[in-house]
N, C-alpha and C positions, 0 to 999 in steps of 0.2 A: 448667493451668499451675501450677507451684509458687509459693510465696510469694516466693522469691528471683527467679523469672522475672518476676513482677508488679512487683517493685521495680526490676528492670532496665529494664522498659518504661516505668515512671514516670520513670526517669532519662533515657531516650531522649526522652521528651516535653519534659523540662526542657532537654535539649541542643538539641532542635529550636528552642525559643524563643530560645536564645542565638545560634543560627545565622541567625536571620531577618535578611536583608540590609536595609540602609538603603534607603528607598524614595524618595530624592530623585533626580529626573531633571535632569541638566545638559546642555542642548543642545550637541552637538558634542564632548562629553566622555564621556557615558554611551553605551556601544554600543547600537545598535538592531539586534539580531540578526535574521536572516531566519527563524529557527526557534528553538523552545525549549519545554521541558516544564514543567508546573506540578506540583510535588511538595510535598505538605504533611505535617503531623505524622502523619496517619493512614497515609500511604505509608511514612514512615520507620519507624514502629512495626511495620507489617506485614512489612517486610523483615527487621527485627531478630528479630521473633517467629519467622519461618520459619527464620532462621539458628540461633536458639537450639535449635530442634527438629531441627537438622541436616537440613533438607529440601533436600538437595543434588542430587537427581535428580528426574525426572518421577514424580509420584505422585498422591495424593488431591487436593492443592490444584490441580494442573494439570487434573485431571478436572473439578473443581468449576468452574474458570474456563471450560473448554471449554463446559460445559453452560450457564453463565450468558451467555457470549458468543453462543452459538447462539440462546438465547432472546431476547437483545436485538435480534438481526437478524430473528428469526422464521424461522430455519432449523432443519432437523432435526438436523444434525450440524456440529460444528466441531472442528478438529484443530490443536492448538497446535504451533508450530514454533520453531526457534531464530532465525529472521529472516523478514522479508517476502520476501526474495529466495529463501529456501528454500521458502516457501509457493508462490511462482510456479513454481519448479522442480517441486515435487510435483504441482501442479495440472496442468501440461502433461504431465509424465511419466505421470500416471494415465491419460491418453487413449491411451497406447500399450499399455495392459494387454491381454493376450489374453482377459481376462474380458469385454471389450467385443465380442468375436467380430468380426463383419463391420464394426463401426464403429471398431475399433481403428486408431489412426494408425500408419502404417508408414513407414520411411525413404523420403524423396522426396515424401511428402504435404505439402500446403501449409497454412499457418496465416496468416490475414490479421492484420496489425497495423499500427501507425503508425510512421513514421520519426522523428517528433518526440516523443521520450519518453525513458524511462530504460532503460538496457540490460537490466535484469533482467526486463523484460517480454518481451524479444526473445531473450535468450541461451538460455533453456530450449528454444526452438524449434530452434536450431542444435545445442544439446548433445544433443538426441534424434534427430539425423539428419533433421530436417524442414526445410522451405523457407519462410522468411518471405516474405510478400507485402506489400510496403510500400505504404501509401496516404498521401496528403497530409492535412494538417489545415487548418482555416480560422482566419484571424486573429480575435482577439476571444474565441472560445470555446476555441480551441487543441485542438479535437477533430476527428476525421474525421466526415463526414456519413454518414447511411444510404446516400445515392446512391453515395458513393465506395466504401463497403463492398460494396454490391451489384455494382458494376462490376468489383470485383476478383476475384469468384468465378470459378474455372476448373475444369476437369475433375478436378483432383487436390486441390481445396480441401476440407479436412475440418473446419476449426475457425477461430474468430475469438478473438484474445486482445488485449484493449484495456484501457488504464488511463483513469480519469477524470482529465482534465488539471488539475492543481493544485486538485483538489477539485470542479471543475466537471463535472457528469455529462455523458457523451456521451448521445446519444438512445437510451437503453438499451432502452426498450420496442420501438422500431422495429427496432433492430439485433437484439434477441432474436427478433423475429418473422421477420426475414430468415434468421437462423440456423435457426429451426424449419422454415421453408418449404423450405430447402435441405438439411435433415438435417445441419447443422453443429453442432458443440459451440461453446458460448460460455464463455470464461473471462473473468471480470470482475475486473480488477485494481483493487481498491477501496482500495489502500494510502494514497492521498492524499485520500480522500473519505469517510471514516467519519463518519456522521451526515448525509450529504447525502440528498436525495430527488429523484426524477424522476417527474413525474406522480403525486405523492402517495405513491409507493412508495420504500422505503429502498434506496439503492444497496447492492450486495452481495447482492441477492436476485433479480437478473435472470438471472444466468449459471447454467449447469450447475454450475460451480464458481466461487467467488469467493475472493479473497485480501485480506489486510490486513497492514500492518506496524505493529509496536509499538515501532519505533525512537524515541528521544527527540524527534526532529523532528516526529513524527506526532501524531495527535489524542489518543490515550492511549498510555502507554508501559509496557513491562515491562523497560526497558533495551534489550537486544537482544530480538527476538522477532517472531513473525508467526503467522498462522492461515489455514487453508483451511476454507471452509464450503460446505455443499451440502445439497440436499434429496434427492439421488439416493443411495440407500443402497448401491448397487453401487459407484458412484464413491467413496463414503465409505470403504468397506472397502479399496478399492485404495489410496487416499491413506494410510490408516492403515498398511497393510502396507508400502508403499514408504517411509514415514517411519521405520518400526520395523524396519530391516534387510531388509525384504522378506519377513518371516515370515508364515506363513499363520495363525498363532494370533492371537486377538484378546483374550486375557487382559490385564487391566490390570497394571501393574508390581506385583510382590509377590503376584499372584494365580496360582492354578493350576487347571486343569480347569474353567473356566467353562462349557464346553460339555458336560461330563460324558462326553466321548469321547476324552480326551487320548491314550489308548493303544489306540484302536480304528480309527484312520484308516489307509488305505492310499493314499498319494499318490505320483505319479511312479512311479519304479521302486524306491522305498524298501520295506523289509520291512513287512509288516502290523504295526501297533502301534508304529511309530516315533514317538517323542515329538513330539506336535503343536507344542509350544513351540519345537522346533528344526527345523521343517519350513518351507521357503521357497518361496513361490509367485511372487515377483517379484525382479528384480534391484534391490534397494533401497538405502537410505541409513540413516544414523542422524542424523536432523534434529530430534530431540526438544528440548523446552525443559526447564526445571527448576521445581520447586515454589517456589523463591525468586522467580523471575521471575513465576510465576503469582500469587503472593501480592500482588505489586505490581499486577498486572492486576486483581485482585478489588477493590482499593481505588480504582483509577483508573476502572473501568468506570461506576460510578454518576455520575461527574462529567462524562461525555461530553456530555450535553445542555448543561450550562453552558459547557463548553469550546467547543462548536459555536456557541453564542449569541455568545460573545466574538469568535470568528473572523468571524462574520457582521457584528457591530457594527463591528469594525475595518475590514473590507473596505468596508462602506458609508460610513464616515467618510472613508476615503481616496478612494473613488470620487467622492463628492460634492464633496470639496475640489479635485479635479482635473478637474471636469466639462468646463470649457472650455479646458483647457490646449492650446496649439498644438503641432504637430509630434510628438505622442505618441499612439499608438493604445492606448486603454484597454481592459481586459477587459470582457466582458459574460457574464452567465449564459446557459446554454443555455435556450431557451424551454421552459417547463414544469418547470424545475428550481428547487430551493432548495439551493444549494451550502453545504456546511460547508467553507469555503475553506481550502486549504492555503497559498496564496500569491496575490500580486497581480501579474499579468503586465503588462509594459509593453513596447511595441514602438516603436522610433524610426521616425518616418515617413520615406517615401522622399525627401522634399524638405527634410528637416531640415538646418539649417546646422551641425549637429554630429553626431558619431558616438556609437554606444553606448559605445565605450571612453572617450571624453571624459566622458560623463555618469556612468558608473559610477565613474570615478576621482574625480570631484567628490563623489559620495555617499560613497565610501569615506573621503575626507578629512574628512567630517563624521561619521564613525563609524556610518554607515548601511550595514549589510550587505546585499549583493545575491548572487543566484545566477543562473547561466545557466539557460536553460530546458532543463535536463537535457542531453541529447546534441545538441539542436538538429536535426540530421539525421544519424541513425546511419550512413547509407551513406557519409558523408564521413570517418568515423573509421578509423584504421589497423587496428583490430581486425577490421573487416569486409571489408577488402581481400581479394579472392580467394575470399570465401565465396559459397555458392550462395544467391541470393535473386532475387525477381522484383519489379519495380516496376509498379504499376498506375497509369496516367496519368503525371503528372509530380509532382515534389516541390518545386515552386517556392515554396510557402508554407513548407515545412520549411527551405528555404534562407534565406528571410527570417528565420525564427525563429532559425536558427543565427547569422545575421549581425547581427540588430538587436533581439533580444528578451532580456529579463532579468526577474527577479521579485524583489519585496521581501516581507517577512513581514507577516502579520496575526494571528499566534498570540496566545493569551490573556495572555501576559506583557506585551504592549504596552499602554500606557495611551493614552487619548485625547490626552494631551499629546505623547507620542512620535509618534503618527500625524500630529498637526498639524504637528510639526516635519519629519517626512518629506515631507509635502505642500508645506510652505513651502520646503524645500530644492529640490524639483523645480521649483517655480515660479521660485525665484531663478535656477536654472541656465538655464531656458528663456528667461526675460526678458533675460538678459545675453548671449544668443546670437541 
C-alpha cells in the first residue's frame, strides 16, 4: 500500500476512536436489542482498505476467506455467498444436480424438515419442486428428535434439511446416522449455531452440506453474506457451479485456463473447443459475495471463540437468574451439546395467568427487544396455503411455539448489567400477575 493509503488508514483508526459510543447503561432507557454485531477498529480498517483497492467483486480476498473458514470448521471446501438464505438455496439445489446420478433429487421427492423454524430452511425445498415433510419439535430444546425424523421417512424421502434452533444443536450425530442408514442427504443449517458443538464435534460438520449466515445478527458478520461448506468434492463442484451462473468452468475470477484444456472440451452439443469459461452444466444463479465483505469476514473470524464465550456467559447468567420463575418454560441445551447460543427462548406456560402478548408488551415498554420464534408453525402462514407438503405425526408443539414462545438476545454486546435487568424485568412481570 502507498504512503497515502497508510495515512488514510491511520485516519480511519482515529475516526474509529472518535465514534466509540458511551458505555453507560440506563435501565429502561438504553435499548437491549435481541441481536447485534461487535465491530471494532480492525474491522473498520479492513473494510476501508478493501475499498481503497476497489475490491468490489469476488476475488482473492473472498478465496482467502473461504479457505480460512473451511479450515476453521475442519471442512475441505467452503463457498462464500451473498446471504445465508442463498447458501440454503444452493445447498438444496445442489442435490438436484444430474451429476449425482441415481441420488439426484427430482420433482416430487421429499425432504424432511421442521415446521418451527425460519422460512429459508424450507423455501428452497418448494422452490426446487420438492415436497417438505414437516415434523414437530420439542419444548425446551426447540429441535425435532431423532425418533421424529425416523418416523417421517417415506418411500420418496431423499434428504433431511434442519437448522440448529437458536444455536442449540439438534442430535446431529444420531440424525446423520439415520440419514446414512437410509441413503438420505443431510443439509445442516448452521446459521444460528456457529461455534456450537455436539458430542465434542463442531456443528456444521455433520451434514453432507452445511450452511451459515454472516448477517449482522449472527455470530460473525460480513454485512450480508453466507457460506456453504462440504467434505464432498462432487457436491462442492456443483455448489460452485450453481453459485457462479451454472458454468462448468472452475477458474477463479480473473483467471483463465486453470485446467489447461480451455479450448479442448466438447460438452453437450456444442462444437469441439467451445470456450470452457462460457459452457454451462447447471441452471444456476449469481449468488457470489464481494471482496469487501470477505475482508470483514477475515477480521471477524478469529474473534468467533470470544464471541461464542460471551454468548454462553450471557445465556448462563440469564438461565441462572430465572431458574425458579413460575409460569415460564425455560430453554435447555440438547444433551451432549455445548451451544454457542443465538438467543434465549421463553415459552409462556399453559396455566399462566397472562398471555405472551401481555408479557412482550411489558418488555417492550422497558426497551427490551424480543423476537417471535421465527415462523412458529410454517404451515399456518399464508405463503404455504395450497402448497404441497406432508406432515408426519402432529404439529402440536409447533402450535404452542407459534402461540406462546418468544426469545430475547444473549449476544456479545450485552453486559451482565443488561442481562440482570432483563431477568429482573421478567420477575417483576410474573410476580405482579
